[in-house]
C-alpha positions in Angstrom: 96.5 97.9 47.6 93.7 97.0 45.2 91.8 93.7 45.8 90.2 92.8 42.5 88.3 89.5 43.1 87.8 86.8 45.6 89.1 84.3 43.0 92.7 84.1 41.9 96.1 84.2 43.4 97.6 86.8 45.8 100.8 88.2 44.5 103.0 89.6 47.3 106.0 91.8 46.4 108.7 93.0 48.7 111.0 96.0 47.9 114.2 96.5 49.8 117.0 99.1 49.6 120.6 98.2 48.9 121.1 98.1 52.7 118.1 95.7 53.1 115.7 98.3 54.6 112.1 98.2 53.5 111.1 100.8 50.8 107.7 102.3 51.2 105.3 103.8 48.6 106.6 101.9 45.6 103.9 101.3 42.9 103.7 97.7 41.7 101.6 96.9 38.6 100.9 93.4 37.0 100.2 93.8 33.3 98.7 90.8 31.5 100.7 89.7 28.5 97.4 89.1 26.8 95.1 91.7 28.3 91.4 90.7 28.8 88.6 92.8 27.4 87.9 95.7 29.7 85.0 95.3 32.1 82.4 98.0 32.0 81.5 99.5 35.3 78.2 101.0 36.3 80.0 103.5 38.5 83.4 105.2 38.1 86.2 104.3 40.4 87.1 107.1 42.7 90.3 108.2 44.5 91.5 111.1 46.5 94.7 113.1 46.7 94.6 116.0 49.2 96.9 118.9 49.9 97.9 119.1 53.6 100.9 120.7 55.3 102.0 122.0 51.8 102.3 118.5 50.5 100.4 116.2 48.2 99.1 113.3 50.3 99.7 110.6 49.2 102.8 111.7 47.3 102.1 108.8 44.9 98.7 107.6 43.9 98.1 104.6 41.7 94.8 104.4 39.8 93.2 102.5 36.9 92.3 104.3 33.8 88.9 106.0 34.0 89.2 106.7 37.8 87.9 110.0 39.1 90.4 111.7 41.5 89.4 114.4 43.9 91.9 117.1 45.0 90.6 118.6 48.2 92.7 121.4 49.7 92.7 120.7 53.5 95.6 123.1 54.1 95.8 126.4 55.8 96.8 128.1 52.6 95.5 128.2 49.0 96.9 126.0 46.3 96.7 126.0 42.5 97.2 122.4 41.3 98.3 121.7 37.8 99.8 119.0 35.5 101.6 119.4 32.1 101.9 115.6 31.6 100.6 114.2 28.3 98.6 111.6 30.1 96.5 114.3 31.8 96.9 118.0 31.5 94.8 120.2 33.8 94.8 123.2 36.1 92.7 123.9 39.2 92.4 127.6 39.8 93.5 129.0 43.3 91.3 127.4 45.9 90.8 126.0 49.4 88.5 123.2 50.5 86.6 121.1 47.9 85.5 123.5 45.2 86.5 121.7 42.1 84.9 118.6 40.6 87.0 115.4 40.4 89.4 115.0 37.5 89.0 111.9 35.3 92.3 110.1 34.5 91.4 108.3 31.3 94.9 107.7 29.7 97.6 105.4 31.0 100.8 107.2 32.0 102.6 109.0 34.7 101.0 112.4 35.7 103.3 114.8 37.6 101.6 117.3 39.8 102.7 120.7 41.0 101.4 123.8 42.6 101.8 127.2 41.0 102.1 128.9 44.4 104.5 126.5 46.1 107.2 125.2 43.8 108.4 122.6 46.2 105.1 120.7 46.1 105.4 117.6 43.9 102.9 114.7 43.5 102.4 111.8 41.2 99.4 109.9 39.8 100.4 106.7 38.1 97.6 105.6 35.7 97.5 102.0 34.5 95.2 100.0 32.3 95.7 97.0 34.5 93.3 96.3 37.4 96.1 94.5 39.3 98.2 96.9 41.2 99.4 97.9 44.7 101.8 100.0 46.7 104.3 99.0 49.3 103.6 99.7 52.9 105.9 100.7 55.8 107.3 97.1 55.7 108.1 97.4 52.0 105.4 94.9 51.1 102.6 95.2 48.5 99.9 92.6 48.1 97.8 92.4 44.9 94.8 90.1 45.4 92.6 88.1 43.1 95.1 87.8 40.2 93.8 85.2 37.6 96.3 82.5 36.3 98.3 83.7 33.3 101.4 85.4 32.1 102.1 88.9 33.4 104.8 91.6 33.5 105.5 93.0 36.9 106.6 96.7 36.9 107.7 98.8 39.9 108.1 102.6 40.1 108.8 105.3 42.7 110.0 108.9 42.3 112.7 108.1 44.9 114.2 105.1 43.2 117.4 105.8 41.2 117.8 102.2 39.7 117.2 101.8 36.0 113.5 101.1 35.2 114.5 97.8 33.6 115.7 96.5 36.9 112.2 96.9 38.3 110.6 94.7 35.7 110.2 91.0 35.4 108.0 88.3 33.8 105.6 86.6 36.2 103.6 83.4 35.6 100.7 83.3 38.0 99.5 79.7 38.5 97.0 77.9 40.8 99.0 78.6 44.0 97.1 80.7 46.6 100.0 83.0 46.9 103.2 84.0 45.0 106.0 86.0 46.6 108.5 88.1 44.7 111.2 90.6 45.7 113.2 93.5 44.4 116.5 94.5 45.9 117.6 97.9 44.9 121.2 98.5 43.9 121.4 102.3 44.3 120.6 104.6 47.3 117.2 106.2 47.3 117.0 109.8 46.2 116.6 112.3 49.0 114.0 114.4 47.0 111.4 113.3 44.5 112.2 113.3 40.9 111.0 114.1 38.2 109.9 117.6 39.0 106.6 119.0 37.5 106.6 120.5 34.0 108.3 117.7 32.2 106.4 116.3 29.2 108.5 113.4 27.9 107.3 110.7 30.2 106.4 107.5 28.4 103.0 105.8 29.0 103.1 103.4 31.9 
């Protein structure tokens, strides 16, 4: 979750499976219909996606454009992290520990990560221009704080959701209420394994 300001509404979003079970690690983004001018920061936002137990942790990371992401390898084996995604192409040569500088993600879009050594490793960095975003917890709930009044589009995404992307979008009018609650109920069963796999290049900007 990403608290933005002490002023504004809290938007709480719940995501449930077709059976009513909570769905964890779903990215939720509120995009203003009329975006405000970007705020210049003195320091870059930072985030972290490590490799541990031959997995990317977290599997899905949500960041705002311009964020620096560190990729420490805290595993017992070496990894070679890469992305062929148009939003951010890069490759980190074979390494352990924290030997590479952070990568800046300066273009909105979905970045699919892989490891050249371990083909079953898949990770995702969802980069958004909006400062209003969150990710569902173990209870299937995400809370985005400090959202100013206005018209927004709410979008949800997870590599394990099989429902059509349009079913995870809706207009939202944020008013003066302290909190707004919204919910998504999925129609299709969750995918057992993440999709898409690395190496795809046709992903639209998110």
